N, C-alpha and C positions, 0 to 999 in steps of 0.2 A: 682574710675571710674571702671565699669563692664568690665571684659575681655571678655566677650560674645559679639558676633556680634548683633547690635541692629536691631530688628525685625521691622523695619519701611521702608516704601517705600522711596526712595530717587532717584533723578537725579545726576549722577556723574559730569555732565556738570554744573549743579545749584549748586552742592556743591563746585566746583572750583570757580565758578563765585561769589559766595557769600564770598569767601575769597581770594581776589585778592593778599594778601601778599604770598599765597602758589604759584602763577603762576610762579614766578622766580625760585622755586624749580625745575620745570620741565622743564623750557626752558632756564637755564643757559648755555648749551653747544649745539652746532649743530655740527653733525658728517657727513662725507661724505661717510663712509663705515662702515658696521659691524665687529668692531674690539673689542678687549678684553675692551678698556676703555669704548665704546659704551654700551655693554652688562653690565658692572658693574654700570653704571650710570643708566640706565634703570630699572635694579633690585633695585638700591638704591631709586629711585624716586617711584617705585611701592611700595616699602615697606612703605614709609612715607605716600602715598596715602591711603593704607589699613590701617594703624594705624589711620588715621584721619577720617576713616570710622567706627572705632569701632571694627575692627578684633581682635580677641584674638591672643596674643602673638605666641601661638603654631600653630596657623593656618596661621598666617603671614609667619612663619619661613618655613613651608611646601609648601605654595602657591609661595613663592618667589623662593625657590629651584626649583619648576617645571618651572617657567618661565625663570630662568637662563638656564636650560637645554634645555627649547623650543628654546631660542634664539641662543644657541649654536648649535642646529640642524639646524636651519635656515642658520646659517653660512656655514654648510656643504652643503647646497643647493644653495650656491653662492650668497644669498641674501646680498645686500649690504646695503639696507635701509628698514625699515618697509613698506614704501609706495610700495615696489616692491612684497609684500607677496600677492599671489593669492590663490584662494580655493585649487587647486592642491597642494600647498606646506603644507597646513593643512592637506589634505589627506595622504600625504606622512609622515608626523609627525605621524598620527594616525596609519599607517601601522608599522611605526618604533616601537611605543609603544606596538603593539601586537606582535613584534617580540623578545622584551626584555624578560629576564628570571629573577627571584627573586634570590637574593644572598642567601638567607636562605634556599629556597625549592628547587632551580634549575629548577622550572616549570615557565610557562608563568605568566605574571602578571595578577590579577584577573580582570574581567570586571569593578568592582566597582573602583578599583584603576585607570584603564585607563580612565574611565568615569571622575573621580575626576581631573584628569590631563588635560583632555580636557575642563572641566568646568573653570579651572584656566586659561586657554588660552582665553576662553570667557571673563573672568573678566578682564584679562589684555588687551583686546581689548577695553572694556569699558573704561579703563584708558586711553588708546592712543586715543581714540575718544574724550574725555573730554579735553585732553590736547594738542593733535596735529592735531585733526580732521582725524585720520588716523584709519581706521577700518580694523584691522587685521584678526578677525574672521568673515568672511562673507559667511559662508557656512553652511553645516550641514554633520556631519560625524556620522557613526554608529559604536558603540562599541559592538563586539561579546561578548556574554556571556562566562564565564571563560570556558576554557578546562584545568583543573588544571593538568590532566595526560593524557597522550596519550592512557592510558587503557580506557578511557571514549568513545573512539571511538570503536565501535563493527566492527569485521570483517565480510566478507560477510558470512563466514561459521557459526558465531554466530547469524547474522540475520535468517539464515535458521533454526538454532535450535530454535529460538524463535517462528517461524511460525510452527515448528513441535509440540509444545507444545498446540497449538490451535487445536480445532476440529469444527465439524458441530453441537455442541450444541448451545442453544441460546447464552451463554455466551462466547462461543468459536467463534461464527460469529462476536461478538462485538470486541473481542480480535483482531481478524483479521483487523477491521475497524481502531482500535487505531493504529496499527502497519502500516496500509495502509496510515493513515492521516500523521502521525508523521515521518514515515521512508519514505515511498513510494512516498508521496507528499512533504515531508521537511517541515511541516507547524510549526509555533511557536504554544505555547499551547493555546493562546487566539484565534488564527485563526482556530485551529482545532474543538473548542467547538462552534464556530459561525457558522461553515459551515451548510447551509441549503440545503434541497433536491433540490430546484430549481437552486443550485449552481452546480450541477453535470450534465454535458452534456454527457450523455452515447454514444451518436452518434459520436460527435467530440472527445470523449475521453480527456475531459478537465474539470478541477475543477476551478471554479471562487473563487478567495480569496478576500473576501470583504476588503475595505480600513478601517484604524483604525486611531486613534489619530497621530500615528507617522509613519505609513506605507501606501504606495499607493495601490491601487487594483492591481490584476494581474491575470493571468490564468497560471496554471500549468498543464503539461501533466499527465495522469494516464495510467499506463501501464495495459496491458490486465488482468493479475491476480489481481491486486488491483481493477479494475473495476467490474471483477466478484464477488469479495469479498464485494464490495459495493452493488451490485445488491442483492445477497443473503441475507445480513443483512438487507437491506431496506425492502425486501418482507417477510422475515420469522422471524427476530429477534426483529426488531425495534418496532413492535406493541406490544411486551411484556414488553417493558420498560415504557410504558404510556408516549409516547412522546409529547411534545407541537407541535402545529400546524408547519409544515414546518421545525422542527428541525430534524437535521439528527443524530448527536450522543446523543442518549438519555440516560436516567439513571444518576446515580452520575457521575459527570464529573469535581469534583472539582480537583484543581491541586494537592493537597496532595493525594487524594484518587487514581487517575490515575497512579502517580508515584509508589505509594505503590503497586498498582496492577502489573505495570510493573516489578518492582523489584521482586515480587512474581513469575512472569513468567520466569524472569532471573533465579531465584534459582532452578525452575524446569528444565531450559535448561543446568544446570550446569555452568553457567555464575557467577562467583564470584566477578566481579566488581560491583561497585555501579553505576548504570545506572539511568537516568531519561529521560523524555520525551524529553528534548532538546539534549540529547545524541544521540537520533535517527535522529535528524535533522543534527548534526554535522557528523554522520556516513554516511548519504546519500551524503552530500556535499564532504566528503573526498573519497567516491567510486566514485563519478562522475568524480572528479579530477584525479583519478587514471586511469579511463578509458578514459582519454585525452579528456573530454568534455571541450571547450573553457571556460576560467574564466568568461568572459561576459555572457555566457548562464547561467552558475551556479549562477552568481549574480541576474540574472532575474528570475531564478527557485526559490532562496531563498527570493526574494524581498528586497534585499540590496539596499540602496539608492546610494552606491558607491562601487567601486572595493576594496577599502582599507579594508572593512570589510570581503570580500570574500578571501583576499591574505592570511590571516591567515592559511588557509587550504594548502597552497603551504608548509609552514614551517612543518605542521603536516604530509604531505605526504613525505617530505624528510625525516623526523626523523623516520617514520615507515619504510621507505624502507632501512634506515641504520640498523635499528633494525631488519629487516626481519620478522615483525610481521604480515604483511597483504600479 
């Protein structure tokens, strides 16, 4: 038997119904509250479920461990039975994962690790739906990309240093636009490269951020300096990059190129930390929180689907305050 997960489509409910002899495995015991015995039984039955679906032993081990920790966390939220789990409990768990630190590095868990744990909760929900008609995962959470070190957050002084490395040349005006999109407006990489001229409302000082597969549309405010940089670039520099129709950020805008270009700008500014475009987004979010902007407004500004994704910045600002680095 292959230890790899079979790459075939399947219905968990159908899988169980086709093997009635397995039903007893999952319904042998009924519990009134989330105690140690209940947690152990759920994890044991879930392990059997994964094995029968063809998951590799190593995958089963890590997945079951994640679910054991998830159930333990539900217990701390006073959940007595899985039927009581609501979307807010999943969001609280997501926030908890973002607050954890790696035992090896002492830094926060990577976005990839957190996403894996969330995916395992979703898989566990498929199991409980198939066996008990209980949908544990009935929401959508957002995982913040990794902030491996607090040094990835630039200070206001460092942001000013970056701007000081730009000038009024054709390339300099484009550099200002890159900083404006990813720091000033806090955009994700794909959001920035998809901005069109018609998305910028110079009168209302707003930028329309188009929806994508995973994110809703939104409007973000543009401060006067960034707005001026946008106007100058659009009028004097943009035509020099052979732009496509209605394309705002013209020229080479691959992720690799823009990140390398930003790193070169950092070196000129004397910033030794390795910075990427997403670091600018992390930085503006941290600065807004330091300026006491309500968390709800920051979440809207960043386009987060829930506050759990935004709350990671509260941990960052607290650490930076203790370190005295901002």
